[in-house]
C-alpha positions as CSV (number, residue, x, y, z in Angstrom):
1,X,2.2,-19.5,-29.0
2,X,-0.4,-20.4,-26.5
3,X,-0.1,-23.8,-24.8
4,X,-2.7,-26.0,-26.6
5,X,-3.4,-27.9,-23.4
6,X,-4.2,-24.7,-21.7
7,X,-6.4,-23.5,-24.5
8,X,-8.5,-26.7,-24.3
9,X,-8.8,-27.0,-20.5
10,X,-11.7,-29.2,-19.6
11,X,-14.8,-28.0,-17.7
12,X,-13.9,-29.9,-14.6
13,X,-10.5,-28.2,-14.4
14,X,-11.5,-24.6,-15.0
15,X,-15.1,-24.7,-13.7
16,X,-15.8,-22.1,-16.4
17,X,-19.1,-23.4,-17.7
18,X,-20.7,-23.1,-14.3
19,X,-19.3,-19.6,-14.0
20,X,-20.8,-18.6,-17.4
21,X,-17.5,-17.2,-18.5
22,X,-17.1,-16.1,-22.1
23,X,-14.5,-17.8,-24.2
24,X,-11.1,-17.6,-22.4
25,X,-9.0,-18.3,-25.5
26,X,-6.2,-15.9,-25.9
27,X,-2.5,-15.3,-25.2
28,X,-1.2,-15.8,-21.7
29,X,0.0,-12.7,-19.8
30,X,2.9,-12.4,-17.4
31,X,1.8,-13.8,-14.1
32,X,3.2,-13.4,-10.6
33,X,5.2,-16.3,-9.2
34,X,3.0,-18.7,-7.3
35,X,3.8,-20.0,-3.8
36,X,0.9,-22.4,-3.6
37,X,1.1,-24.6,-6.7
38,X,3.3,-26.1,-9.3
39,X,1.3,-24.8,-12.2
40,X,-1.5,-22.6,-13.4
41,X,-4.2,-25.3,-12.9
42,X,-3.0,-27.0,-9.8
43,X,-5.0,-26.2,-6.7
44,X,-3.7,-25.1,-3.3
45,X,-3.2,-28.2,-1.2
46,X,-4.3,-26.5,2.0
47,X,-7.6,-25.0,0.8
48,X,-8.4,-26.9,-2.3
49,X,-8.8,-23.6,-4.2
50,X,-7.2,-22.4,-7.4
51,X,-4.2,-20.0,-6.8
52,X,-3.6,-16.4,-7.8
53,X,-1.9,-17.4,-11.1
54,X,-5.1,-19.0,-12.3
55,X,-7.2,-16.0,-11.2
56,X,-4.9,-13.5,-13.0
57,X,-5.1,-15.5,-16.2
58,X,-8.9,-15.6,-15.9
59,X,-9.1,-11.9,-15.2
60,X,-7.0,-11.0,-18.2
61,X,-9.1,-13.0,-20.5
62,X,-12.3,-11.5,-19.1
63,X,-10.8,-8.1,-19.8
64,X,-10.1,-9.0,-23.4
65,X,-13.7,-10.3,-23.8
66,X,-15.1,-7.1,-22.2
67,X,-13.6,-5.1,-25.1
68,X,-15.7,-7.1,-27.6
69,X,-19.0,-7.2,-25.8
70,X,-20.5,-5.9,-22.6
71,X,-19.4,-7.9,-19.6
72,X,-20.3,-7.1,-16.0
73,X,-17.5,-8.5,-13.7
74,X,-16.0,-7.5,-10.3
75,X,-13.0,-8.7,-8.4
76,X,-13.3,-8.8,-4.6
77,X,-10.0,-9.0,-2.7
78,X,-10.7,-10.4,0.7
79,X,-7.9,-9.8,3.3
80,X,-7.7,-11.5,6.7
81,X,-6.2,-8.5,8.2
82,X,-4.8,-9.8,11.5
83,X,-4.3,-13.5,10.7
84,X,-0.6,-13.1,11.4
85,X,-1.6,-12.2,15.0
86,X,-3.9,-15.2,15.3
87,X,-1.2,-17.5,14.0
88,X,1.3,-16.2,16.6
89,X,-1.2,-17.2,19.3
90,X,-2.4,-20.6,18.1
91,X,0.7,-21.8,16.2
92,X,1.3,-22.7,12.6
93,X,-0.5,-26.0,12.5
94,X,-3.7,-24.7,14.1
95,X,-3.5,-21.7,11.9
96,X,-3.3,-23.8,8.8
97,X,-6.3,-25.8,9.9
98,X,-8.2,-22.6,10.6
99,X,-7.3,-21.3,7.1
100,X,-8.6,-24.5,5.6
101,X,-11.9,-24.0,7.5
102,X,-12.1,-20.4,6.4
103,X,-11.8,-21.5,2.8
104,X,-14.7,-23.9,3.3
105,X,-16.8,-21.2,4.9
106,X,-16.2,-18.9,1.9
107,X,-17.1,-21.7,-0.5
108,X,-20.5,-22.3,1.2
109,X,-21.3,-18.6,1.8
110,X,-20.7,-17.5,-1.8
111,X,-23.2,-17.9,-4.6
112,X,-22.4,-21.0,-6.8
113,X,-21.5,-19.1,-9.9
114,X,-18.4,-17.4,-8.8
115,X,-14.6,-18.1,-8.9
116,X,-13.0,-18.2,-5.5
117,X,-9.2,-18.4,-5.3
118,X,-6.5,-18.2,-2.7
119,X,-4.0,-15.5,-3.2
120,X,-0.6,-15.1,-1.5
121,X,-0.5,-15.5,2.2
122,X,-3.8,-14.6,4.0
123,X,-5.8,-13.2,1.1
124,X,-8.6,-14.6,-1.0
125,X,-10.1,-13.3,-4.2
126,X,-13.6,-13.7,-5.6
127,X,-14.4,-13.1,-9.3
128,X,-18.1,-12.2,-9.7
129,X,-20.0,-12.0,-13.0
130,X,-23.3,-10.8,-14.2
131,X,-25.9,-10.3,-11.5
132,X,-23.4,-11.3,-8.8
133,X,-21.1,-8.5,-10.0
134,X,-24.0,-6.0,-9.7
135,X,-24.6,-7.2,-6.1
136,X,-20.9,-7.4,-5.2
137,X,-21.0,-5.2,-2.1
138,X,-24.1,-6.9,-0.7
139,X,-22.5,-10.4,-1.4
140,X,-19.2,-9.4,0.3
141,X,-20.8,-7.8,3.3
142,X,-22.7,-11.1,3.9
143,X,-19.6,-13.0,3.3
144,X,-17.7,-11.1,5.9
145,X,-20.5,-11.6,8.4
146,X,-20.7,-15.3,7.8
147,X,-16.9,-15.7,8.1
148,X,-16.8,-13.8,11.4
149,X,-19.6,-15.8,12.9
150,X,-18.1,-19.1,11.9
151,X,-14.5,-18.4,12.9
152,X,-15.0,-16.5,16.2
153,X,-15.5,-19.7,18.3
154,X,-12.2,-21.2,16.9
155,X,-9.8,-18.4,18.0
156,X,-8.6,-17.2,21.4
157,X,-11.2,-15.0,23.2
158,X,-8.8,-12.0,23.4
159,X,-8.6,-11.9,19.6
160,X,-11.1,-11.0,16.9
161,X,-10.7,-11.9,13.2
162,X,-10.7,-8.7,11.2
163,X,-11.3,-8.9,7.4
164,X,-11.5,-6.2,4.8
165,X,-12.7,-6.3,1.2
166,X,-11.6,-4.2,-1.7
167,X,-13.8,-4.2,-4.9
168,X,-12.7,-3.4,-8.4
169,X,-14.8,-3.6,-11.6
170,X,-13.3,-5.2,-14.7
171,X,-13.7,-2.2,-17.0
172,X,-12.9,-2.5,-20.8
173,X,-10.2,0.2,-20.6
174,X,-8.2,-1.7,-18.0
175,X,-5.1,-3.3,-19.7
176,X,-4.4,-6.2,-17.3
177,X,-5.0,-8.0,-14.0
178,X,-2.3,-5.9,-12.3
179,X,-4.5,-2.8,-12.6
180,X,-7.6,-4.7,-11.3
181,X,-5.6,-5.9,-8.3
182,X,-4.2,-2.4,-7.7
183,X,-7.6,-0.8,-7.7
184,X,-9.0,-3.5,-5.4
185,X,-6.2,-2.8,-3.0
186,X,-6.5,0.9,-3.4
187,X,-10.2,0.7,-2.5
188,X,-9.4,-1.5,0.5
189,X,-7.1,1.3,1.6
190,X,-9.9,3.9,1.3
191,X,-12.1,1.6,3.4
192,X,-9.5,2.0,6.2
193,X,-9.2,5.8,5.8
194,X,-11.2,7.7,3.2
195,X,-9.2,10.7,1.9
196,X,-11.3,13.4,0.4
197,X,-9.5,15.2,-2.5
198,X,-9.6,19.0,-2.4
199,X,-12.6,20.4,-4.3
200,X,-10.4,22.0,-7.0
201,X,-9.0,18.6,-8.0
202,X,-12.5,17.0,-8.5
203,X,-12.8,18.7,-11.9
204,X,-9.8,16.6,-13.3
205,X,-11.2,13.4,-14.7
206,X,-9.5,10.1,-13.9
207,X,-8.9,9.5,-17.6
208,X,-7.2,12.9,-18.0
209,X,-5.0,12.4,-14.9
210,X,-3.9,8.9,-16.1
211,X,-3.1,10.2,-19.6
212,X,-0.9,13.0,-18.1
213,X,0.9,10.5,-15.9
214,X,1.5,8.0,-18.7
215,X,2.9,10.7,-21.0
216,X,5.2,12.0,-18.3
217,X,6.6,8.6,-17.4
218,X,7.3,7.9,-21.1
219,X,8.7,11.2,-22.3
220,X,10.1,13.5,-19.6
221,X,12.0,13.6,-16.3
222,X,10.1,14.2,-13.1
223,X,10.3,17.5,-11.2
224,X,11.8,16.6,-7.8
225,X,11.9,19.0,-4.9
226,X,13.1,18.7,-1.3
227,X,11.5,19.8,2.0
228,X,13.5,20.0,5.2
229,X,12.5,17.9,8.2
230,X,13.9,19.8,11.2
231,X,15.0,18.1,14.4
232,X,13.9,19.9,17.5
233,X,16.6,18.2,19.6
234,X,19.6,19.1,17.4
235,X,21.1,16.5,15.1
236,X,24.2,16.2,13.0
237,X,22.1,14.7,10.2
238,X,20.1,16.8,7.7
239,X,16.7,15.2,6.9
240,X,14.8,16.0,3.7
241,X,11.6,14.6,2.3
242,X,11.6,14.1,-1.5
243,X,8.6,15.6,-3.2
244,X,7.6,14.9,-6.8
245,X,5.6,16.6,-9.6
246,X,5.3,15.6,-13.2
247,X,6.7,19.0,-14.3
248,X,7.0,22.5,-12.9
249,X,4.3,23.9,-15.2
250,X,1.3,25.4,-13.5
251,X,-1.1,23.0,-15.3
252,X,0.9,19.9,-14.2
253,X,-1.1,17.2,-12.5
254,X,-1.2,18.2,-8.8
255,X,0.9,16.0,-6.5
256,X,-2.1,14.9,-4.4
257,X,-3.7,13.5,-7.5
258,X,-0.4,12.2,-9.0
259,X,0.2,9.5,-6.4
260,X,-3.5,8.6,-6.2
261,X,-3.6,8.1,-10.0
262,X,-0.4,6.1,-10.0
263,X,-1.5,3.7,-7.2
264,X,-4.9,2.8,-8.6
265,X,-3.5,2.2,-12.0
266,X,-0.6,0.0,-11.0
267,X,1.9,2.7,-12.0
268,X,3.1,3.4,-8.5
269,X,6.0,1.1,-8.8
270,X,7.2,2.7,-12.0
271,X,6.8,6.1,-10.4
272,X,8.8,5.1,-7.3
273,X,11.6,3.6,-9.5
274,X,11.8,6.8,-11.5
275,X,12.1,8.9,-8.4
276,X,14.9,6.7,-7.0
277,X,16.6,6.6,-10.4
278,X,16.6,10.4,-10.7
279,X,18.0,10.7,-7.2
280,X,20.7,8.2,-8.1
281,X,21.7,10.3,-11.0
282,X,21.4,13.6,-9.3
283,X,23.1,13.0,-6.0
284,X,26.8,12.2,-5.4
285,X,27.4,8.6,-4.3
286,X,29.9,9.8,-1.6
287,X,30.4,12.5,1.0
288,X,26.7,12.5,1.9
289,X,27.0,10.7,5.3
290,X,25.2,13.6,7.1
291,X,22.1,13.4,4.9
292,X,18.9,11.4,5.1
293,X,16.1,11.4,2.4
294,X,12.5,10.3,3.0
295,X,11.1,8.6,-0.2
296,X,7.4,7.7,-0.2
297,X,6.6,4.3,-1.7
298,X,3.2,3.2,-3.0
299,X,1.4,0.0,-2.1
300,X,2.2,-1.2,-5.7
301,X,5.8,-1.4,-4.8
302,X,5.2,-3.0,-1.4
303,X,3.5,-6.1,-3.0
304,X,6.0,-6.4,-5.9
305,X,8.8,-8.8,-5.9
306,X,10.1,-7.2,-9.1
307,X,10.5,-3.9,-7.2
308,X,12.5,-5.5,-4.4
309,X,14.8,-7.2,-6.9
310,X,15.3,-3.9,-8.8
311,X,16.1,-2.2,-5.5
312,X,18.6,-4.9,-4.5
313,X,20.3,-4.6,-7.9
314,X,20.5,-0.9,-7.5
315,X,21.7,-0.6,-3.9
316,X,23.7,-3.8,-3.3
317,X,27.4,-2.8,-3.1
318,X,26.4,0.9,-2.5
319,X,25.8,0.8,1.2
320,X,26.9,4.4,1.8
321,X,24.2,5.6,-0.6
322,X,21.6,3.1,0.6
323,X,22.1,4.4,4.2
324,X,20.8,7.8,3.0
325,X,17.4,6.5,2.1
326,X,14.4,6.2,4.4
327,X,11.5,4.5,2.7
328,X,8.2,6.0,3.8
329,X,5.0,4.0,3.9
330,X,1.6,5.2,4.8
331,X,-0.2,3.5,7.6
332,X,-3.1,2.5,5.3
333,X,-0.8,1.2,2.6
334,X,1.0,-0.9,5.2
335,X,-2.4,-2.4,6.3
336,X,-3.5,-3.4,2.8
337,X,0.0,-4.8,2.0
338,X,0.7,-6.2,5.5
339,X,1.1,-9.8,4.3
340,X,3.9,-8.7,2.0
341,X,5.7,-6.6,4.6
342,X,7.9,-9.2,6.2
343,X,9.9,-9.9,3.1
344,X,9.9,-6.2,2.1
345,X,11.3,-5.1,5.5
346,X,13.8,-7.9,5.5
347,X,15.2,-6.7,2.1
348,X,15.2,-3.0,3.1
349,X,17.0,-3.6,6.3
350,X,19.6,-5.9,4.6
351,X,20.4,-3.1,2.2
352,X,21.1,-0.7,5.1
353,X,18.2,1.7,4.5
354,X,15.5,2.7,7.1
355,X,11.7,2.7,7.2
356,X,9.2,5.4,8.2
357,X,5.5,5.2,8.7
358,X,3.4,8.2,7.6
359,X,-0.2,9.1,8.4
360,X,0.3,7.3,11.7
361,X,-2.8,7.3,13.8
362,X,-5.3,7.7,10.9
363,X,-6.8,4.2,11.7
364,X,-7.9,2.6,15.0
365,X,-5.3,1.0,17.2
366,X,-2.2,1.9,15.0
367,X,0.2,0.6,17.6
368,X,-0.8,-3.0,17.1
369,X,0.6,-2.9,13.5
370,X,4.0,-1.6,14.4
371,X,5.3,-5.1,14.9
372,X,4.7,-5.7,11.2
373,X,6.9,-2.8,10.2
374,X,10.3,-2.4,12.0
375,X,10.4,1.4,11.4
376,X,12.8,4.0,12.7
377,X,10.5,7.0,12.2
378,X,6.8,7.7,12.6
379,X,5.1,10.7,10.9
380,X,1.9,11.5,12.7
381,X,-1.4,11.9,10.9
382,X,-2.4,15.6,10.8
383,X,-5.7,14.6,12.6
384,X,-3.6,14.0,15.8
385,X,-2.4,17.6,15.7
386,X,-5.9,19.2,15.4
387,X,-6.6,21.8,18.0
388,X,-3.8,20.9,20.3
389,X,-3.3,24.6,21.1
390,X,-6.7,25.0,22.7
391,X,-7.8,21.4,23.6
392,X,-6.1,19.8,26.5
393,X,-7.4,16.4,25.8
394,X,-6.0,16.4,22.2
395,X,-2.7,17.7,23.5
396,X,-2.5,15.0,26.2
397,X,-3.3,12.3,23.6
398,X,-0.3,13.6,21.5
399,X,2.0,13.5,24.5
400,X,0.9,10.0,25.5
401,X,1.3,8.7,21.9
402,X,4.7,10.3,21.6
403,X,5.8,8.7,24.9
404,X,4.7,5.3,23.8
405,X,6.4,5.6,20.4
406,X,9.6,6.6,22.1
407,X,9.5,3.6,24.4
408,X,9.4,1.5,21.1
409,X,12.6,3.3,19.8
410,X,10.8,5.4,17.2
411,X,11.5,9.1,16.4
412,X,8.3,11.1,15.9
413,X,7.7,13.7,13.2
414,X,4.8,16.2,13.0
415,X,4.1,17.1,9.3
416,X,2.4,20.0,7.6
417,X,3.1,22.5,10.4
418,X,1.6,25.9,9.4
419,X,1.5,27.7,12.7
420,X,4.8,28.5,14.4
421,X,3.0,29.2,17.6
422,X,2.6,25.4,18.1
423,X,6.3,24.9,18.2
424,X,6.6,25.2,22.0
425,X,3.8,22.7,22.5
426,X,5.5,20.2,20.2
427,X,8.8,20.7,22.1
428,X,7.1,20.1,25.4
429,X,5.4,17.0,23.9
430,X,9.0,15.8,23.1
431,X,8.3,15.6,19.4
432,X,11.6,14.9,17.6
433,X,11.0,16.5,14.1
434,X,8.8,19.1,12.6
435,X,8.0,19.7,8.9
436,X,6.0,22.4,7.2
437,X,5.9,25.3,4.8
438,X,6.3,27.8,7.6
439,X,9.7,26.4,8.3
440,X,10.8,25.4,4.8
441,X,8.8,25.2,1.6
442,X,9.9,22.5,-0.9
443,X,12.8,23.8,-3.2
444,X,14.6,22.3,-6.1
445,X,17.8,22.0,-4.1
446,X,18.6,20.9,-0.5
447,X,19.4,24.4,0.6
448,X,17.8,24.7,4.1
449,X,20.1,26.3,6.7
450,X,19.7,23.8,9.5
451,X,20.0,25.7,12.8
452,X,22.9,25.1,15.1
453,X,21.0,26.6,18.0
454,X,17.3,26.9,18.6
455,X,15.2,29.2,20.9
456,X,11.7,28.5,21.8
457,X,9.4,30.8,23.8
458,X,6.9,29.0,26.0
459,X,3.6,30.5,26.7
């Protein structure tokens, strides 16, 4: 039963009358653990704002109300992207004062009839209703500008506060706050690096893609395949990347759309767990010391304490199997989940697994974010490989980036190699690994005959 006290929260506590919210009466949903308050209604002592628990409860109730009558509402997730860096310069005490000042700036820069909350770490969220929801992008653009103008004089001159905003509408078909947050974070990722889907995938509606994914996760095993990642410098280890499809049928949801659909609907964690679970059942737990498997994780898993606990339960006591796994995180997902990465990386390393960053170089200044993610491998974004055969400037940029990554102790992978004539160039650039269909197309078994000797012809 619902807590009667919560069902009759006074106006002063909830500030709902001024927000023009509909009735918020209804059952409570499962909420994330709060780090900032002792209860749903207690405010964060540093900023004076309600916490994420309160916001999630409010979003869920707005979603229920939107199914009864039309309700225009938008969640804006505001991330202070490099506040960790500012904190390392100014110290914890000064950073806390600055965070309190930022909260006050946000309060005064926003329209009155919105709900502003502090989320975990260096994120804030704003719930906009009615006309404010319609003008969400305009409001958040002005909010970012006001914040940057107000904060810049308070931070070291060599730093610049960076903030990003991901917007997500509260649509009636969304089941819970978890999907709203996932879509806001997904859209924040697209703001860093907009990925255009191939034209032939645009005919598949989001609703159809979601339905296929839900049915597959409920009723059938996933179709896993493996693609070799070949070391140009010789290696006793055999590296494969784990690929995933819903099924091997021709009309199965294409892989490119599969992970996109999962991430924006908060199903990425479930998909990631299913892949790991199937590998667990499929592979022997012993005699695999020479194998390494790259497994891509979604940002849903990166921000989930439940996923980390599940992974610890699965791998603790199985160090030989854990050492096979290399968890691969895209650069953009690392950025939108950066305030969750410290705990995530600590757990992964404690289990004996490694970390890889994919799509590296798809955003400006990627090197500055490596300190957040103690990785062992970097998979370059395909944009860095464009025209290296006939553009000396592009090739020199590749050489310099590879050299810098090597000085940081990282092994470098070039993915999606389709032209074998580039192999000598990659060798001279001291690339460590290459991956692509011209070397090995994904297969159902790990059957690639890794070469014992290699011969490269230089032009």
